[in-house]
C-alpha positions in Angstrom: -13.8 4.2 -2.6 -12.3 3.0 -6.1 -14.3 0.2 -7.6 -12.6 -2.6 -7.5 -9.6 -4.0 -10.0 -9.8 -7.5 -9.8 -5.9 -7.4 -7.8 -4.8 -9.8 -5.8 -1.6 -9.2 -4.1 -0.4 -11.0 -0.6 1.7 -9.3 1.7 4.3 -12.0 3.1 5.8 -10.9 7.2 7.9 -13.4 9.0 5.3 -14.9 11.8 1.6 -14.9 12.1 1.4 -14.3 16.1 2.1 -10.8 15.8 0.8 -7.8 17.3 0.6 -3.9 17.4 1.2 -4.3 21.2 2.0 -7.0 23.5 4.6 -9.6 24.3 5.4 -10.1 20.5 5.6 -7.1 18.3 7.3 -6.4 15.0 6.7 -3.0 13.2 7.0 -4.1 9.9 4.3 -6.4 10.1 2.3 -3.4 11.8 3.5 -1.5 8.3 2.2 -4.5 6.3 -1.5 -4.2 8.0 -1.7 -0.5 7.9 -0.9 -0.9 4.1 -3.0 -4.0 3.5 -6.0 -1.5 4.5 -4.5 1.3 2.6 -4.7 -0.9 -0.5 -8.2 -1.8 0.2 -9.2 2.2 -0.1 -7.8 1.6 -3.8 -9.7 -1.5 -4.8 -7.0 -3.6 -4.1 -7.4 -7.2 -2.8 -4.4 -7.8 -0.3 -4.1 -10.5 2.6 -1.4 -10.6 4.8 0.3 -14.2 4.5 3.2 -15.7 7.1 3.9 -19.5 7.7 3.8 -21.1 11.1 8.1 -21.1 10.8 10.5 -20.9 7.7 11.9 -24.3 8.1 11.7 -26.5 5.3 8.9 -28.3 5.8 5.9 -25.4 7.0 7.9 -23.4 3.9 7.6 -26.0 1.2 3.5 -26.0 2.6 3.3 -22.2 2.7 4.9 -22.6 -0.8 2.4 -24.5 -1.9 -0.6 -22.7 -0.4 0.5 -19.1 -2.3 0.8 -21.1 -5.2 -2.7 -22.5 -5.2 -3.8 -19.0 -4.2 -2.9 -17.8 -7.4 -1.6 -13.8 -6.0 -1.4 -11.3 -9.0 1.7 -10.3 -7.2 3.4 -11.7 -4.2 4.9 -8.9 -1.9 7.6 -9.6 0.9 8.6 -7.2 4.1 11.9 -8.0 4.6 13.2 -7.8 7.4 10.8 -8.8 9.7 10.3 -10.9 13.2 10.5 -14.8 12.5 13.0 -15.0 8.9 15.9 -13.3 9.3 17.7 -17.0 10.2 16.0 -18.6 6.4 17.0 -17.8 3.3 13.8 -19.6 1.8 11.8 -15.7 1.6 15.1 -14.6 -0.8 13.5 -17.3 -3.0 9.6 -17.1 -2.8 10.4 -15.7 -6.3 11.4 -18.6 -7.9 8.9 -20.8 -5.7 5.9 -19.2 -6.6 3.7 -18.3 -9.8 2.9 -14.5 -8.6 4.9 -11.6 -10.1 7.7 -11.0 -6.8 7.8 -7.9 -5.0 10.7 -6.9 -2.4 10.7 -4.5 0.3 13.6 -3.8 2.0 12.9 -2.4 5.0 16.4 -2.6 6.5 19.7 -3.7 4.6 22.6 -0.9 6.2 22.4 -2.0 10.0 22.1 -5.9 9.3 25.0 -8.0 10.2 27.7 -8.4 6.8 26.2 -12.5 5.9 22.4 -11.0 6.4 23.5 -8.2 3.8 25.7 -10.4 1.4 22.0 -12.9 1.6 20.4 -9.6 0.6 21.9 -9.8 -2.5 19.6 -12.8 -3.9 16.5 -10.4 -4.6 18.7 -8.8 -7.1 17.7 -12.5 -8.9 14.9 -13.3 -7.6 12.6 -10.4 -7.3 11.5 -8.9 -10.1 11.2 -5.3 -8.0 12.9 -4.1 -5.2 11.7 -0.9 -3.5 13.3 0.5 -0.5 12.0 2.6 2.6 14.0 5.4 2.4 17.3 6.4 -0.4 19.9 5.9 2.2 18.8 2.3 2.8 18.9 2.3 -1.6 22.1 3.2 -1.8 23.2 0.8 1.1 22.5 -1.5 -1.1 23.5 -0.7 -3.9 19.6 -0.1 -5.8 19.1 -0.8 -9.7 17.7 2.4 -11.1 14.3 1.1 -11.5 14.0 0.9 -7.6 11.3 2.8 -6.0 12.1 4.3 -2.5 8.2 4.3 -1.4 8.5 5.5 2.5 6.8 4.1 5.9 4.0 5.2 7.3 2.8 5.7 11.2 0.7 2.8 12.5 -0.1 4.9 15.2 -3.7 6.9 14.7 -3.1 10.8 14.9 -4.9 12.4 17.8 -7.5 14.1 17.0 -7.9 18.0 18.4 -5.2 20.1 20.0 -5.1 19.1 23.3 -3.1 20.7 26.1 0.7 20.0 26.9 2.2 18.3 29.9 5.2 20.5 30.3 6.6 18.4 32.5 6.2 14.8 30.7 8.5 13.4 28.5 8.5 10.3 25.7 10.2 6.9 25.1 8.9 5.0 22.0 10.0 1.6 20.9 10.7 -1.8 21.3 12.3 -2.2 25.2 15.6 -4.4 24.1 19.1 -3.9 23.2 20.3 -1.2 20.4 17.4 1.0 20.7 19.0 3.5 22.8 16.6 3.1 25.4 19.7 3.3 27.9 20.6 7.4 27.2 16.4 8.3 27.9 16.6 6.4 31.4 20.3 8.7 32.1 18.8 12.0 30.8 15.7 11.0 33.6 18.6 10.6 36.0 20.3 13.5 35.2 16.8 15.5 35.3 16.5 14.0 39.0 20.4 15.1 39.8 19.5 18.6 38.4 16.2 18.6 40.7 13.7 19.2 38.1 10.1 17.6 38.5 9.7 16.7 35.1 8.4 12.8 34.3 9.6 10.3 32.1 7.5 7.9 30.2 8.2 5.0 28.3 6.3 3.7 26.1 6.6 0.4 24.3 6.8 -3.3 24.4 9.5 -5.9 25.3 9.9 -9.0 23.5 10.0 -12.4 25.2 13.3 -12.7 24.8 14.0 -9.4 26.6 12.3 -9.9 29.6 15.0 -9.9 32.0 16.7 -7.2 30.2 13.2 -4.9 30.7 13.6 -6.2 34.4 17.0 -5.0 34.4 16.6 -1.6 33.3 13.1 -0.7 35.5 15.5 -1.7 38.3 18.1 1.0 37.9 15.8 3.5 36.6 15.1 6.4 38.9 12.2 7.3 40.4 10.8 9.6 37.7 10.6 7.3 35.4 7.3 5.4 34.5 6.8 2.6 32.3 3.5 2.1 30.4 3.5 -1.6 28.2 1.7 -3.1 25.9 -0.5 -0.3 25.4 -3.1 -0.2 22.3 -2.3 2.7 19.6 -4.6 5.2 20.5 -3.9 5.5 23.8 0.0 5.7 22.3 -1.4 8.6 20.7 -3.5 10.3 23.3 -0.1 9.9 25.1 2.2 11.8 22.6 -0.8 14.8 21.9 -0.4 15.3 25.5 3.2 15.3 26.4 5.9 17.7 26.4 8.3 16.3 24.3 10.1 13.3 23.1 13.8 12.0 23.3 14.1 9.1 20.8 17.7 8.4 20.9 18.5 6.3 17.9 21.7 4.6 17.9 22.3 5.8 14.4 20.3 8.4 14.1 16.8 9.8 13.8 15.3 8.5 9.4 13.2 8.0 7.8 12.6 4.8 8.2 11.9 5.0 11.8 7.9 4.6 12.5 8.4 5.8 16.1 9.7 8.8 15.0 6.6 9.7 12.5 4.4 8.9 15.2 5.4 11.4 17.6 5.8 14.1 14.2 2.1 13.6 13.0 1.1 14.2 16.7 2.8 17.6 16.8 5.7 16.1 19.7 8.2 18.1 19.3 11.6 15.4 19.3 14.9 15.6 20.7 17.3 12.9 18.9 20.6 12.3 17.6 21.2 12.6 13.9 23.0 10.2 11.7 23.2 9.7 7.9 20.4 8.8 7.6 18.7 11.8 9.1 17.4 14.1 5.6 17.8 18.1 5.3 13.7 18.2 6.1 13.8 15.9 9.4 17.1 18.3 10.7 14.8 21.9 10.3 12.0 19.3 12.3 13.9 17.8 15.5 16.1 19.3 18.2 19.3 17.6 17.7 20.7 16.3 20.6 23.5 13.1 20.6 23.7 13.0 24.3 21.9 13.1 27.2 23.4 15.7 28.9 22.7 17.8 24.6 18.9 16.3 25.2 18.5 18.0 29.2 19.7 21.3 27.8 17.2 21.2 24.4 14.5 20.3 26.7 15.8 23.5 28.9 15.2 25.1 25.6 12.1 24.5 24.8 10.8 25.2 28.2 12.1 28.8 28.4 11.4 29.4 24.3 7.9 28.2 23.5 7.7 29.7 20.0 10.8 27.0 19.8 8.5 23.7 20.7 5.6 25.4 18.4 8.0 25.4 15.7 9.0 21.9 16.0 5.6 21.0 16.4 4.3 22.5 13.5 6.9 21.8 11.2 7.0 17.8 12.6 3.0 17.4 11.8 3.9 19.0 8.4 6.5 16.5 7.7 4.4 14.0 8.8 1.3 15.0 6.6 4.3 13.9 3.6 3.8 10.1 4.6 -0.3 9.5 4.3 -1.4 6.4 3.4 -2.9 7.0 1.0 -0.4 8.8 -1.2 1.8 5.3 -0.1 -1.1 3.1 -1.1 -1.5 5.4 -4.6 2.6 4.3 -5.1 2.3 0.7 -4.7 -0.8 0.7 -7.2 1.6 1.9 -9.8 4.9 -0.7 -8.6 2.2 -3.0 -9.4 1.0 -1.8 -11.9 4.4 -1.4 -13.6 6.2 -5.1 -12.8 2.5 -7.0 -14.4 2.7 -4.6 -17.7 6.1 -5.7 -17.7 5.2 -9.3 -18.0 2.0 -8.6 -19.9 1.2 -7.7 -23.5 -0.7 -4.3 -24.6 -4.1 -6.5 -24.6 -3.5 -7.8 -21.1 -2.6 -4.2 -19.6 -4.3 -3.5 -16.2 -6.5 -0.8 -16.0 -5.6 0.7 -12.3 -5.4 4.2 -10.9 -2.4 4.9 -9.4 -0.6 8.2 -7.8 3.4 9.0 -6.8 4.9 10.3 -3.6 7.7 12.0 -3.4 10.1 12.3 0.1 12.4 15.0 -0.3 
């Protein structure tokens, strides 16, 4: 492990009480936890931070605590569960004594008002970071705004276990606008065709969508099984032994989808719709299906052409290796060094190891 740099970083998320699995789940917070661990491997002390609420009273107390902590860099992960309806995150850079960096994980799909509010970060952040080239272009990023891709918070299952040719997975939050209805429709089509496929929904439902989840379960055919609130090693095990995944993202497959990277890193052939953010590298690793009928045809192709399944599995693993947490952490070290050196004289320049990451 590299020697400590003495650099302290506060990773700010929306709420302190979300978890990697369970009723209140936030993928952006999962990302921050993994990033903090990876930064520790680079000798940087990183802490996950969030106020109890983003209202004025709690928010001001949070700002006072940040100033007292004297972080070198304050790094906001935006948006995440908890602060979508507050403007306080946009002004942390003015309220904190630390250098202020913002990673914008999502911009293009946000409501118009929230996209407009995001423009405040141009004035209040020392540096903006984007998770994909597509989101950077949608924002209209400045030339110095780097793209640092996300990684998967699901571990890679060791070894190469035998795959069950009758199991197809969905992995993600159980709530509207995730495309899960198309997964249920695929299961119904398979049942109508007399095929013995087992469809497994892996995920969790936020509390406000418990009624939605109950309605989905009531309407699902008998070949749909539910694996809710599972620990991440169990998710990796399921991905390593299933035949394929159908991930019907409404806006198409893209590299900001942690669920997609998790499946690819575990060698699971993925069937998914393509969209504006689907890169050429992803197109080569996935099987395109924009409808449940097309997904059923792709699953049949995987069964009848074993070489196709092997090729997509290998391509997915190769692509996922480009998003290792070590590479992501090294890119952040370079980012923090650049931000601090821009405000410091030559005698204050930090001596830190750093690297680059390419997304292709």
